C-alpha positions as CSV (number, residue, x, y, z in Angstrom):
1,A,-29.3,-93.3,-44.5
2,V,-30.2,-93.4,-40.9
3,A,-33.1,-91.1,-39.8
4,G,-32.1,-88.4,-37.3
5,P,-34.0,-86.3,-34.9
6,R,-34.7,-83.5,-37.4
7,D,-36.3,-86.1,-39.7
8,D,-39.0,-86.8,-37.2
9,V,-39.7,-83.2,-36.1
10,A,-43.1,-83.1,-37.9
11,D,-44.2,-86.3,-36.2
12,V,-43.1,-85.0,-32.8
13,L,-44.9,-81.7,-33.3
14,E,-48.1,-83.4,-34.4
15,V,-48.1,-85.6,-31.3
16,R,-47.1,-83.1,-28.6
17,V,-48.2,-79.6,-28.0
18,S,-45.4,-77.7,-26.5
19,R,-46.1,-75.5,-23.4
20,H,-42.9,-73.5,-23.7
21,T,-42.0,-70.7,-26.1
22,P,-40.8,-72.5,-29.3
23,G,-37.2,-72.3,-30.3
24,P,-34.8,-71.4,-31.7
25,W,-33.6,-69.5,-28.7
26,T,-30.5,-67.4,-28.9
27,V,-28.0,-65.8,-26.5
28,N,-27.7,-62.0,-26.5
29,A,-24.5,-61.2,-24.7
30,S,-24.4,-57.5,-25.4
31,G,-24.2,-56.2,-21.8
32,L,-25.7,-58.6,-19.4
33,P,-26.5,-61.9,-21.0
34,W,-30.1,-63.1,-21.7
35,V,-31.8,-65.6,-23.8
36,E,-34.3,-64.5,-26.4
37,R,-36.5,-65.5,-29.3
38,G,-36.7,-62.6,-31.7
39,D,-37.8,-59.6,-29.6
40,M,-39.0,-61.8,-26.7
41,N,-36.9,-62.2,-23.6
42,I,-36.9,-65.9,-22.5
43,A,-34.5,-65.7,-19.5
44,D,-32.2,-63.2,-17.8
45,C,-28.9,-64.7,-16.9
46,D,-27.6,-61.9,-14.6
47,V,-28.3,-63.8,-11.3
48,G,-26.4,-64.1,-8.1
49,E,-22.7,-63.9,-7.8
50,A,-21.9,-65.6,-11.1
51,G,-19.1,-64.1,-13.2
52,E,-19.5,-63.0,-16.8
53,F,-18.2,-66.3,-18.3
54,E,-20.5,-68.4,-16.1
55,R,-23.5,-66.2,-16.9
56,I,-22.9,-66.6,-20.7
57,A,-22.4,-70.3,-20.2
58,N,-25.7,-70.5,-18.4
59,A,-27.4,-68.5,-21.2
60,R,-26.0,-70.9,-23.8
61,L,-27.3,-73.9,-21.9
62,I,-30.7,-72.4,-21.5
63,A,-30.8,-71.4,-25.2
64,A,-30.0,-75.1,-26.1
65,A,-33.0,-76.4,-24.1
66,P,-35.6,-76.6,-27.0
67,D,-33.1,-78.6,-29.1
68,G,-32.3,-80.8,-26.1
69,L,-35.9,-81.5,-25.4
70,M,-36.6,-82.4,-29.1
71,F,-33.6,-84.7,-29.1
72,A,-34.6,-86.4,-25.8
73,R,-38.1,-87.0,-27.2
74,Y,-36.6,-88.5,-30.3
75,V,-34.4,-90.8,-28.3
76,R,-37.2,-91.9,-26.1
77,D,-39.7,-92.5,-28.9
78,R,-37.4,-94.1,-31.5
79,G,-35.6,-96.1,-28.8
80,S,-38.9,-97.4,-27.5
81,E,-39.9,-98.4,-31.0
82,L,-36.6,-100.3,-31.5
83,L,-36.9,-102.0,-28.1
84,D,-40.5,-103.0,-28.8
85,S,-39.5,-104.4,-32.2
86,G,-37.3,-107.1,-30.7
87,R,-34.5,-106.2,-33.1
88,V,-32.1,-105.2,-30.3
89,S,-30.7,-107.7,-27.9
90,G,-27.8,-108.3,-25.5
91,E,-25.6,-105.4,-24.4
92,A,-27.0,-103.1,-27.1
93,R,-30.5,-103.6,-25.6
94,S,-29.2,-102.8,-22.1
95,V,-27.5,-99.6,-23.4
96,L,-30.6,-98.6,-25.4
97,E,-32.9,-99.2,-22.4
98,A,-30.6,-96.9,-20.3
99,F,-30.7,-94.2,-23.0
100,V,-34.5,-94.4,-23.3
101,S,-34.9,-94.2,-19.5
102,D,-32.6,-91.2,-19.3
103,A,-34.4,-89.5,-22.2
104,E,-37.8,-90.1,-20.5
105,S,-36.4,-88.6,-17.3
106,F,-35.2,-85.5,-19.2
107,V,-38.6,-85.1,-20.9
108,T,-40.5,-85.5,-17.7
109,K,-38.4,-83.0,-15.9
110,A,-38.5,-80.5,-18.8
111,E,-42.3,-80.8,-19.1
112,G,-42.8,-80.3,-15.3
113,E,-44.3,-83.7,-14.8
114,S,-41.7,-85.0,-12.3
């Protein structure tokens, strides 16, 4: 079986200390939508002129952020390992290099280091 992002969660958590509220985050759409973790409000999504569907979509995207960050870290770290191993070549190497670069950009942006 191929290892997936959840298989390496413990390794990622040991290496990186998160500066954000840990997930899972959920959407509470009773009334005006917001993102929460248990009883903690993470983000209010009643902003500007957005309609109800757009506010809920924004809340869902925000709620998915911790999983997205974990996945991007996995792609960056595991992809880098594969590239360094020399086991990937040709077009597959070019594609993997692009994935790793995009994942690194995502992580950098999410961690406020850009």
